[in-house]
Structures are given as structure tokens and as C-alpha cells.
C-alpha positions as CSV (number, residue, x, y, z in Angstrom):
1,A,0.0,0.0,-0.1
2,H,2.9,2.3,0.6
3,D,4.1,1.9,-2.9
4,A,0.6,2.9,-4.2
5,A,0.7,6.0,-1.9
6,L,4.1,7.0,-3.4
7,I,2.7,6.7,-7.0
8,L,-0.3,8.9,-6.2
9,K,2.1,11.5,-4.6
10,H,4.3,11.4,-7.6
11,I,1.2,12.0,-9.9
12,A,-0.4,14.8,-7.8
13,H,2.9,16.5,-7.2
14,G,3.9,16.6,-10.8
15,G,6.7,14.0,-10.9
16,D,8.3,14.9,-7.6
17,D,11.2,13.0,-6.0
18,S,8.8,10.3,-4.4
19,L,9.8,7.8,-7.1
20,V,13.3,7.7,-8.4
21,C,15.5,5.3,-10.5
22,Q,14.3,1.7,-10.2
23,A,11.3,2.7,-8.2
24,A,10.1,4.8,-11.2
25,V,10.5,1.8,-13.6
26,N,8.9,-0.7,-11.2
27,A,5.9,1.7,-10.7
28,D,4.6,1.1,-14.2
29,V,2.8,-2.1,-13.3
30,D,0.2,-1.7,-16.1
31,L,3.0,-1.6,-18.8
32,S,1.6,1.8,-20.2
33,A,5.0,3.4,-20.3
34,S,3.9,6.0,-17.8
35,I,3.2,6.2,-14.2
36,E,-0.5,6.5,-13.6
37,A,-3.1,6.3,-10.9
38,M,-4.1,2.9,-12.3
39,D,-0.7,1.5,-11.4
40,A,-1.5,2.4,-7.7
41,S,-4.9,0.6,-8.0
42,L,-3.2,-2.5,-9.5
43,I,-0.7,-2.5,-6.6
44,L,-3.6,-2.2,-4.1
45,Q,-5.4,-5.1,-5.9
46,Y,-2.3,-7.2,-5.5
47,V,-1.9,-6.4,-1.9
48,V,-5.5,-7.7,-1.1
49,H,-5.1,-10.7,-3.5
50,L,-7.4,-9.4,-6.2
51,Q,-4.5,-9.6,-8.7
52,D,-2.4,-12.8,-8.9
53,S,0.8,-11.1,-10.1
54,L,2.3,-7.9,-11.4
55,P,2.7,-6.4,-14.0
56,V,-0.9,-6.5,-15.5
57,D,-1.9,-5.7,-19.1
58,A,-4.2,-2.7,-18.3
59,S,-5.7,-2.8,-21.9
60,E,-7.9,-5.7,-20.8
61,P,-11.6,-4.9,-21.1
62,A,-12.1,-5.7,-17.3
63,L,-10.0,-2.6,-16.4
64,L,-11.6,-0.2,-18.8
65,A,-13.6,2.7,-17.1
66,S,-16.3,5.1,-18.4
67,G,-18.1,8.1,-17.1
68,D,-19.1,11.6,-17.8
69,I,-17.5,14.4,-15.8
70,S,-18.9,18.0,-15.5
71,V,-19.2,21.0,-13.3
72,S,-22.1,23.3,-13.0
73,D,-22.4,27.1,-13.2
74,A,-22.9,29.3,-10.1
75,T,-23.4,32.9,-9.2
76,V,-21.5,34.4,-6.3
77,S,-20.4,37.8,-4.9
78,G,-17.2,39.0,-3.4
79,G,-16.3,37.4,-0.1
80,D,-18.7,34.5,-0.7
81,I,-17.8,30.8,-0.6
82,L,-18.1,29.3,-4.0
83,E,-18.9,25.5,-4.0
84,V,-18.3,23.7,-7.2
85,P,-19.6,20.2,-7.5
86,I,-17.7,17.8,-9.7
87,I,-20.6,15.6,-11.2
88,L,-19.6,12.1,-12.3
89,D,-22.5,10.5,-14.2
90,L,-22.8,7.0,-15.9
91,A,-19.6,5.9,-14.0
92,E,-18.7,2.4,-14.5
93,N,-15.7,0.3,-13.4
94,I,-13.6,3.1,-11.9
95,F,-10.5,1.8,-10.1
96,S,-8.5,5.1,-10.3
97,F,-8.6,8.6,-11.4
98,E,-6.2,11.5,-11.8
99,G,-6.7,15.0,-13.0
100,E,-6.0,18.8,-12.8
101,I,-8.4,21.7,-12.2
102,S,-7.5,25.3,-12.9
103,Y,-8.9,28.5,-11.6
104,D,-8.1,32.2,-11.6
105,P,-6.0,33.0,-8.4
106,E,-6.8,36.8,-8.9
107,M,-10.5,36.0,-8.3
108,M,-10.5,33.1,-5.7
109,T,-8.5,31.0,-3.3
110,P,-9.2,27.3,-2.6
111,V,-10.5,26.7,0.9
112,A,-8.8,24.2,3.2
113,E,-7.6,21.1,1.3
114,G,-9.3,22.1,-2.0
115,I,-11.5,19.1,-2.7
116,S,-13.9,17.0,-0.4
117,W,-14.5,13.6,-2.0
118,I,-18.1,12.2,-1.7
119,G,-19.6,8.8,-1.7
120,E,-17.5,5.9,-2.8
121,L,-14.7,8.1,-3.8
122,S,-14.1,9.1,-0.2
123,G,-12.9,5.5,0.4
124,F,-10.0,5.8,-2.3
125,A,-6.4,6.4,-1.4
126,L,-6.0,10.0,-2.3
127,E,-3.4,12.6,-2.9
128,L,-3.9,16.2,-3.7
129,D,-1.5,19.2,-4.5
130,A,-3.0,22.7,-4.3
131,E,0.4,24.5,-3.8
132,E,0.6,26.0,-7.3
133,M,-1.5,29.0,-7.5
134,G,-4.3,28.5,-10.1
135,H,-4.0,24.7,-10.2
136,I,-5.2,21.7,-8.1
137,K,-3.8,18.3,-9.1
138,F,-5.1,15.1,-7.7
139,A,-5.0,11.3,-7.9
140,G,-6.9,8.5,-6.3
141,A,-6.8,4.7,-6.4
142,S,-8.8,1.8,-4.8
143,S,-8.6,-1.9,-5.0
144,N,-12.3,-2.1,-5.8
145,A,-14.2,-0.6,-8.7
146,I,-17.0,1.9,-8.2
147,A,-20.0,2.7,-10.4
148,Q,-21.2,6.0,-8.9
149,S,-23.4,8.7,-10.5
150,G,-24.0,12.2,-9.1
151,V,-21.8,14.6,-7.1
152,S,-18.6,13.0,-6.5
153,A,-16.5,15.9,-5.2
154,L,-16.9,19.3,-4.0
155,I,-14.4,22.2,-4.4
156,Q,-14.7,25.3,-2.2
157,F,-13.2,28.6,-3.0
158,Q,-13.2,31.9,-1.1
159,M,-14.1,34.6,-3.6
160,H,-11.9,37.7,-3.2
161,A,-13.7,40.7,-1.7
162,D,-13.4,42.8,-4.9
163,F,-15.2,40.2,-7.0
164,S,-18.5,41.4,-8.2
165,Q,-21.5,39.7,-9.8
166,D,-20.6,41.3,-13.2
167,D,-17.1,39.6,-13.0
168,V,-16.8,36.3,-14.8
169,T,-14.4,33.5,-13.9
170,E,-14.0,29.8,-14.6
171,V,-13.1,26.6,-12.8
172,V,-11.9,24.3,-15.5
173,I,-11.3,20.5,-15.5
174,E,-8.0,20.7,-17.5
175,S,-7.5,17.0,-17.6
176,M,-9.1,13.8,-16.2
177,K,-8.2,10.2,-16.6
178,L,-10.2,7.2,-15.3
179,N,-8.2,4.0,-15.1
180,G,-5.6,5.6,-17.1
181,N,-7.9,6.3,-20.0
182,I,-8.2,9.8,-21.2
């Protein structure tokens, strides 16, 4: 499980030093030629004896995921807390996810840890990096697949005092992978 946590940290923190040399080579247990959250999930599955051996060919249909991801619009005023729900619909067979969200740091600041995970996603091993202004990177993995629909996460931002209802800003899902699939 420690190896899976190191992989998630490596992903969320943009390839930091949590994996070096042989550890980085060994981390690619799905043979995709990159280190992804799915590698962490496969390691967790191996630890609980759901996988007999590693590496695993992640192109197998049993490891493919699907789902529609969206965020909804909101109207806020300066000083308000903006709650942005991340909606995951028609989700099937999700063992892992990783992604990046961007926002305008001149208009808002993330509150606390940046993202609250809801439902089955709250049981995933999770890693988050909100240190870079304007970006939140995250990764999660589980040994068990989920099939969840509805609000899966909630991001809270403190709107800056000078933000007015006439101003427009965006919270954008820049990237998102489910089980290593784009």
C-alpha cells in the first residue's frame, strides 16, 4: 500500500522525487510506459489478492472505465464561498482517477484542502496538490471498482472581496483520466 501511496504522490505533485530510479521503472505495473493512478490501483489489488501477479496488461476490457464528468455554473458575490460540485455520471468500473483543475487565483482562493470527496470516492487512497497558484492536481486509487453517479467531489473557493457579480471567472477541469484512460 505504501508503494501505491508513493505513486499517487508522484502524480499529484507533478513527478516529484517520491519515485526515483528503479522505483519509477517498477511503478509502471500496467505496462503503459507511464506512471498513472491505475498503477497504484493494481498494486492495491495485488496487496489484497485481487491480482495474482504484477505487471498486468491494463488494456484488458475488465480494467476499462467510463463516465461523464462535468461541473455546474454558479453565481456568487465578493467574499462568498463558491462551492463547485464535480459531477460524475454514468460511471462504470472506476478503479483510479487523476486530473487537474484550474482557476483564476486573482479572483478566488481554494478553501482548506481544496477538494472534498463524496460517496464511494471518499474511500479511495487520495493525494492532492494545491500548492501551485491557479491549479489543483489530484489522484486517487482503490482496490475495488466503483460505479457512482451524481456529485462525487466538492471544491470550495473563497471569492476575493473585490469580485462582483458582473465579473466572470471559470473553474476548468483541464485533464481527467479514469483507470488511465483519457
